[in-house]
Residue frames as qw, qx, qy, qz and C-alpha x, y, z in Angstrom:
[[0.021, 0.964, -0.061, -0.257, 81.66, 124.61, 157.90],
 [0.420, -0.501, 0.609, 0.449, 85.00, 123.15, 156.90],
 [0.519, 0.319, 0.721, 0.330, 83.41, 121.69, 153.81],
 [0.251, 0.915, 0.312, -0.048, 81.93, 125.05, 152.90],
 [0.176, -0.849, 0.335, 0.369, 85.41, 126.62, 153.02],
 [0.491, -0.186, 0.745, 0.412, 86.84, 123.87, 150.74],
 [0.516, 0.624, 0.584, 0.053, 84.11, 124.46, 148.17],
 [0.231, 0.948, -0.053, -0.213, 85.29, 127.91, 147.05],
 [0.275, -0.616, 0.661, 0.330, 88.82, 126.54, 146.68],
 [0.545, 0.154, 0.801, 0.193, 87.53, 123.63, 144.57],
 [0.440, 0.811, 0.378, -0.072, 85.49, 126.01, 142.42],
 [0.016, 0.898, -0.312, -0.309, 88.51, 128.27, 141.92],
 [0.412, -0.343, 0.783, 0.317, 90.63, 125.26, 140.84],
 [0.537, 0.443, 0.709, 0.113, 87.97, 124.15, 138.34],
 [0.297, 0.927, 0.131, -0.187, 87.73, 127.67, 136.89],
 [0.175, -0.739, 0.541, 0.361, 91.52, 127.76, 136.45],
 [0.487, -0.014, 0.829, 0.275, 91.42, 124.45, 134.56],
 [0.458, 0.710, 0.535, -0.011, 88.59, 125.75, 132.37],
 [0.102, 0.934, -0.148, -0.309, 90.56, 128.95, 131.62],
 [0.328, -0.479, 0.720, 0.379, 93.59, 126.88, 130.56],
 [0.511, 0.303, 0.784, 0.180, 91.42, 124.85, 128.21],
 [0.357, 0.859, 0.355, -0.091, 89.80, 127.89, 126.62],
 [0.021, -0.892, 0.312, 0.326, 93.17, 129.65, 126.11],
 [0.692, -0.117, 0.636, 0.321, 94.51, 126.71, 124.03],
 [0.127, -0.214, 0.590, 0.768, 95.36, 126.74, 120.30],
 [0.185, -0.271, -0.766, -0.553, 92.08, 125.35, 119.05],
 [0.281, 0.006, 0.423, -0.861, 89.19, 127.27, 120.65],
 [0.673, 0.018, -0.351, -0.651, 86.60, 125.41, 118.59],
 [0.585, -0.018, -0.807, 0.081, 87.53, 122.07, 120.20],
 [0.105, -0.068, -0.666, 0.735, 87.15, 123.56, 123.69],
 [0.447, 0.054, 0.053, -0.891, 83.80, 125.04, 122.71],
 [0.687, 0.010, -0.579, -0.438, 82.51, 121.69, 121.44],
 [0.466, -0.047, -0.828, 0.307, 83.51, 119.75, 124.55],
 [0.490, -0.740, -0.347, -0.303, 81.05, 119.93, 127.42],
 [0.021, -0.633, 0.493, -0.596, 82.32, 121.74, 130.51],
 [0.367, -0.082, -0.879, 0.294, 82.74, 119.54, 133.60],
 [0.443, -0.685, -0.461, -0.349, 79.69, 119.60, 135.82],
 [0.113, 0.317, -0.514, 0.789, 80.09, 121.81, 138.86],
 [0.252, -0.469, -0.816, 0.226, 78.07, 121.00, 141.94],
 [0.137, -0.698, -0.258, -0.653, 75.38, 123.57, 142.58],
 [0.030, -0.330, 0.530, -0.780, 75.23, 125.47, 145.84],
 [0.722, -0.235, 0.020, -0.651, 71.74, 124.16, 146.51],
 [0.911, 0.002, -0.407, -0.059, 72.81, 120.50, 146.41],
 [0.539, 0.234, -0.584, 0.561, 75.87, 121.03, 148.62],
 [0.099, -0.216, 0.460, -0.856, 74.00, 123.00, 151.26],
 [0.648, -0.323, -0.470, -0.505, 70.94, 120.77, 151.44],
 [0.094, -0.255, 0.738, -0.618, 70.03, 120.23, 155.07],
 [0.338, -0.353, -0.866, -0.106, 67.68, 117.64, 156.45],
 [0.301, -0.561, -0.053, -0.769, 64.85, 119.61, 157.97],
 [0.800, -0.486, -0.285, -0.207, 63.90, 117.08, 160.62],
 [0.839, -0.332, -0.164, 0.399, 67.39, 116.49, 162.06],
 [0.071, -0.974, 0.145, 0.158, 69.26, 119.60, 160.97],
 [0.606, -0.374, 0.563, 0.420, 72.14, 117.47, 159.60],
 [0.286, 0.539, -0.488, -0.624, 73.47, 117.66, 156.07],
 [0.923, 0.239, 0.064, -0.295, 72.17, 115.10, 153.61],
 [0.739, -0.297, 0.526, 0.298, 74.51, 112.18, 152.85],
 [0.679, 0.591, 0.321, 0.294, 74.34, 112.97, 149.11],
 [0.100, 0.979, -0.121, 0.128, 75.91, 116.38, 149.66],
 [0.560, -0.661, 0.478, 0.142, 78.84, 114.81, 151.48],
 [0.777, 0.090, 0.530, 0.329, 79.64, 112.47, 148.60],
 [0.474, 0.818, 0.205, 0.253, 79.38, 115.29, 146.05],
 [0.123, -0.959, 0.246, -0.068, 81.75, 117.54, 148.02],
 [0.674, -0.504, 0.517, 0.160, 84.28, 114.73, 148.65],
 [0.835, 0.385, 0.313, 0.238, 84.74, 113.75, 144.98],
 [0.402, -0.454, 0.279, 0.744, 88.00, 115.09, 143.51],
 [0.422, 0.686, -0.086, -0.586, 87.80, 117.29, 140.40],
 [0.884, 0.331, 0.320, 0.083, 87.78, 115.43, 137.07],
 [0.466, -0.345, 0.416, 0.701, 90.97, 115.58, 134.98],
 [0.358, 0.631, -0.145, -0.673, 90.84, 117.72, 131.85],
 [0.868, 0.331, 0.369, 0.005, 89.95, 115.74, 128.70],
 [0.499, -0.269, 0.493, 0.660, 92.73, 115.32, 126.11],
 [0.391, 0.657, -0.105, -0.635, 92.57, 117.42, 122.97],
 [0.847, 0.325, 0.408, 0.097, 92.10, 115.59, 119.70],
 [0.417, -0.281, 0.451, 0.738, 94.85, 115.94, 117.11],
 [0.423, 0.575, -0.064, -0.697, 93.88, 118.11, 114.12],
 [0.825, 0.305, 0.476, -0.003, 92.67, 116.05, 111.15],
 [0.157, -0.461, 0.571, 0.661, 94.91, 115.78, 108.12],
 [0.720, 0.447, -0.107, -0.521, 93.53, 115.47, 104.58],
 [0.962, 0.063, 0.264, 0.024, 93.97, 112.13, 102.81],
 [0.622, 0.718, -0.211, 0.230, 96.68, 113.57, 100.60],
 [0.046, -0.759, 0.538, -0.364, 98.93, 114.21, 103.60],
 [0.820, -0.329, 0.415, -0.218, 98.31, 110.81, 105.20],
 [0.327, 0.528, -0.766, -0.168, 100.97, 108.25, 104.34],
 [0.934, -0.137, -0.238, -0.230, 100.23, 104.51, 104.38],
 [0.540, -0.644, 0.538, -0.066, 102.15, 102.60, 106.99],
 [0.635, 0.471, -0.603, -0.107, 104.81, 100.34, 105.55],
 [0.948, -0.314, -0.050, -0.011, 105.50, 96.93, 106.97],
 [0.247, -0.800, 0.538, 0.098, 108.96, 96.74, 108.50],
 [0.756, 0.428, -0.491, -0.064, 111.40, 94.62, 106.56],
 [0.905, -0.407, 0.012, 0.124, 113.03, 91.76, 108.40],
 [0.044, -0.877, 0.473, 0.071, 116.62, 92.62, 109.26],
 [0.861, 0.322, -0.384, 0.084, 119.34, 90.42, 107.85],
 [0.834, -0.428, -0.066, 0.340, 122.06, 88.86, 109.92],
 [0.104, -0.931, 0.215, 0.277, 124.97, 91.30, 110.44],
 [0.483, -0.382, 0.662, 0.427, 127.59, 88.98, 108.90],
 [0.472, 0.377, 0.715, 0.353, 125.50, 88.52, 105.73],
 [0.172, 0.886, 0.280, -0.327, 124.55, 92.19, 105.35],
 [0.031, 0.818, -0.364, -0.445, 127.78, 93.28, 103.61],
 [0.235, -0.280, 0.864, 0.345, 128.59, 90.05, 101.73],
 [0.730, 0.364, -0.019, -0.578, 126.76, 89.08, 98.55],
 [0.753, -0.027, 0.646, 0.119, 126.69, 85.63, 97.08],
 [0.033, 0.377, -0.596, -0.709, 128.09, 85.36, 93.55],
 [0.777, 0.337, 0.074, -0.526, 125.67, 84.46, 90.78],
 [0.313, -0.276, 0.883, 0.213, 126.32, 80.91, 89.65],
 [0.689, 0.322, -0.258, -0.596, 124.96, 79.64, 86.37],
 [0.635, -0.140, 0.757, -0.066, 124.24, 75.94, 86.48],
 [0.120, 0.203, -0.758, -0.608, 124.52, 74.03, 83.22],
 [0.745, 0.066, -0.019, -0.663, 121.24, 72.88, 81.76],
 [0.590, -0.161, 0.789, -0.049, 120.71, 69.17, 82.27],
 [0.290, 0.266, -0.695, -0.602, 120.84, 67.30, 79.00],
 [0.656, 0.145, 0.605, -0.428, 117.67, 65.42, 78.45],
 [0.360, 0.098, 0.833, 0.408, 116.82, 62.99, 75.72],
 [0.340, 0.191, -0.244, -0.888, 114.98, 64.47, 72.82],
 [0.681, 0.213, 0.585, -0.386, 111.63, 62.89, 72.38],
 [0.382, 0.078, 0.793, 0.469, 111.22, 60.76, 69.36],
 [0.293, 0.305, -0.133, -0.896, 109.65, 62.84, 66.62],
 [0.706, 0.342, 0.520, -0.338, 106.47, 61.65, 65.01],
 [0.034, -0.291, 0.738, 0.607, 106.80, 59.97, 61.63],
 [0.711, 0.402, 0.391, -0.425, 104.21, 59.10, 59.03],
 [0.281, -0.117, 0.790, 0.533, 104.33, 57.16, 55.77],
 [0.481, 0.619, 0.440, -0.438, 102.08, 58.28, 52.95],
 [0.542, 0.377, 0.556, 0.504, 101.53, 58.94, 49.27],
 [0.077, -0.303, 0.080, 0.947, 102.11, 62.34, 47.61],
 [0.354, 0.659, 0.654, -0.109, 98.77, 63.65, 46.34],
 [0.320, 0.925, 0.149, 0.144, 99.88, 67.09, 45.08],
 [0.636, -0.305, 0.075, 0.705, 103.20, 68.78, 44.36],
 [0.314, 0.771, 0.349, 0.430, 101.87, 71.87, 42.58],
 [0.269, -0.963, 0.009, -0.009, 103.04, 74.30, 45.30],
 [0.457, 0.670, -0.456, 0.367, 106.62, 75.55, 45.56],
 [0.175, 0.372, -0.762, 0.501, 108.63, 73.64, 48.21],
 [0.525, -0.074, 0.561, -0.636, 105.46, 72.01, 49.53],
 [0.357, -0.020, -0.860, -0.365, 103.83, 68.64, 48.92],
 [0.691, -0.228, 0.198, -0.657, 100.50, 67.29, 50.10],
 [0.222, 0.200, -0.953, 0.041, 100.85, 63.78, 51.56],
 [0.770, -0.266, -0.132, -0.565, 97.87, 61.48, 52.22],
 [0.009, 0.298, -0.902, 0.313, 98.43, 59.12, 55.15],
 [0.733, -0.205, -0.443, -0.474, 96.08, 56.12, 55.32],
 [0.207, -0.307, 0.800, -0.473, 95.36, 54.43, 58.66],
 [0.698, -0.129, -0.594, -0.380, 93.68, 51.09, 59.01],
 [0.010, -0.180, 0.804, -0.567, 92.47, 50.01, 62.45],
 [0.264, -0.427, -0.856, -0.120, 89.55, 48.13, 63.97],
 [0.338, -0.628, -0.121, -0.691, 86.64, 50.10, 65.42],
 [0.016, -0.323, 0.749, -0.579, 86.94, 50.06, 69.24],
 [0.589, -0.003, 0.505, -0.631, 83.34, 48.91, 69.89],
 [0.851, 0.333, 0.112, -0.390, 82.29, 47.02, 66.75],
 [0.635, -0.341, 0.629, 0.292, 85.68, 45.58, 65.72],
 [0.709, 0.637, 0.282, 0.111, 85.10, 46.35, 62.04],
 [0.581, -0.124, 0.219, 0.774, 88.23, 47.42, 60.13],
 [0.172, 0.933, 0.257, -0.182, 87.94, 51.13, 59.44],
 [0.613, 0.214, 0.182, 0.738, 90.06, 52.92, 56.84],
 [0.103, -0.942, -0.202, 0.247, 90.80, 56.57, 57.52],
 [0.645, 0.316, 0.105, 0.688, 92.98, 59.05, 55.61],
 [0.229, -0.884, -0.129, 0.387, 94.50, 62.39, 56.61],
 [0.591, 0.665, 0.048, 0.454, 96.25, 64.97, 54.43],
 [0.528, -0.679, 0.002, 0.510, 99.42, 66.71, 55.66],
 [0.417, 0.889, -0.126, 0.139, 101.28, 69.62, 54.07],
 [0.823, -0.363, 0.135, 0.415, 105.01, 68.80, 54.14],
 [0.051, 0.902, -0.292, -0.313, 108.03, 70.96, 53.38],
 [0.880, 0.201, 0.281, 0.327, 110.05, 69.74, 50.35],
 [0.247, -0.766, 0.186, 0.564, 113.12, 72.00, 50.08],
 [0.195, -0.332, 0.666, 0.639, 114.43, 70.73, 46.68],
 [0.680, 0.365, 0.003, -0.636, 111.01, 70.00, 45.10],
 [0.042, 0.338, -0.916, -0.211, 112.09, 66.35, 44.52],
 [0.351, 0.219, 0.876, -0.246, 108.82, 64.55, 45.29],
 [0.288, 0.012, -0.535, -0.794, 106.24, 63.93, 42.55],
 [0.734, -0.074, 0.124, -0.664, 102.62, 62.81, 42.60],
 [0.943, 0.060, -0.270, -0.185, 102.28, 59.10, 43.47],
 [0.420, 0.428, -0.687, 0.411, 105.62, 58.79, 45.36],
 [0.754, -0.553, -0.354, 0.021, 105.57, 56.94, 48.67],
 [0.261, 0.617, -0.360, 0.649, 107.39, 59.17, 51.19],
 [0.574, -0.456, -0.553, 0.396, 108.28, 59.37, 54.87],
 [0.010, -0.752, -0.008, -0.659, 107.47, 62.67, 56.61],
 [0.517, -0.215, -0.578, 0.594, 108.65, 63.87, 60.05],
 [0.210, -0.911, -0.353, -0.043, 107.01, 66.38, 62.38],
 [0.516, 0.142, -0.118, 0.836, 108.95, 69.64, 62.77],
 [0.061, -0.429, -0.315, 0.844, 108.58, 73.23, 63.96],
 [0.421, 0.757, 0.461, -0.191, 105.81, 75.26, 62.31],
 [0.434, -0.008, 0.419, 0.798, 107.04, 76.47, 58.91],
 [0.187, -0.214, -0.292, -0.913, 103.80, 78.18, 57.90],
 [0.581, -0.161, 0.222, -0.766, 100.17, 78.22, 58.95],
 [0.935, 0.040, 0.002, -0.353, 99.50, 74.69, 57.69],
 [0.763, 0.391, -0.488, 0.167, 103.02, 73.19, 57.35],
 [0.512, -0.687, 0.456, -0.240, 104.36, 71.42, 60.44],
 [0.922, -0.037, 0.367, 0.117, 105.84, 68.39, 58.65],
 [0.086, 0.754, -0.541, -0.363, 109.01, 67.95, 56.62],
 [0.912, 0.332, -0.206, -0.128, 109.87, 65.47, 53.86],
 [0.607, -0.594, 0.518, 0.104, 112.45, 63.04, 55.28],
 [0.190, -0.319, 0.817, 0.441, 112.98, 60.68, 52.31],
 [0.712, 0.273, -0.246, -0.598, 111.33, 59.22, 49.25],
 [0.635, -0.207, 0.734, -0.119, 110.70, 55.50, 49.81],
 [0.549, 0.278, 0.732, 0.292, 109.29, 54.57, 46.38],
 [0.086, 0.292, -0.290, -0.907, 109.17, 56.63, 43.25],
 [0.674, 0.410, 0.306, -0.533, 105.94, 56.71, 41.23],
 [0.578, 0.060, 0.736, 0.347, 105.73, 54.30, 38.24]]
């Protein structure tokens, strides 16, 4: 009998919790969530016919405390309103926070200039203005067959004063690109043409 008196109190408490949930801001969330299961009167008053005692299942159902109300989900924000989380910056030491180091310019280390490439050749053409074409002949043995192979290459060289003529033996030095094909400069005339 004592358990039967506690049941109406438990039911009244559960109804009060349900009323609080339904009176909240978002009624659609409360409607979507399933209501907590209430024990039926038939299950709590089941009596064993043979002994006249209550069934042990009914005792466990009546003794369980009411379930706590589920937490409401926060309303969803559109992607535009969501802000990406920024990683926290490491904090600097307090003594270094207000003091800045001065910018110090270190002098560039002086390094030796590489030796520029030099070639010795014969002027083939001086028809262009401030440019001569120099043919450089190389003679070297073939790496596999050891036969002496003669090879010639033509270079366009810059001649500022137009002093070189066809047939002169000249020394040319590699320099910065002066035009599309000129990367050599006339250093000196070794032999004038006969």
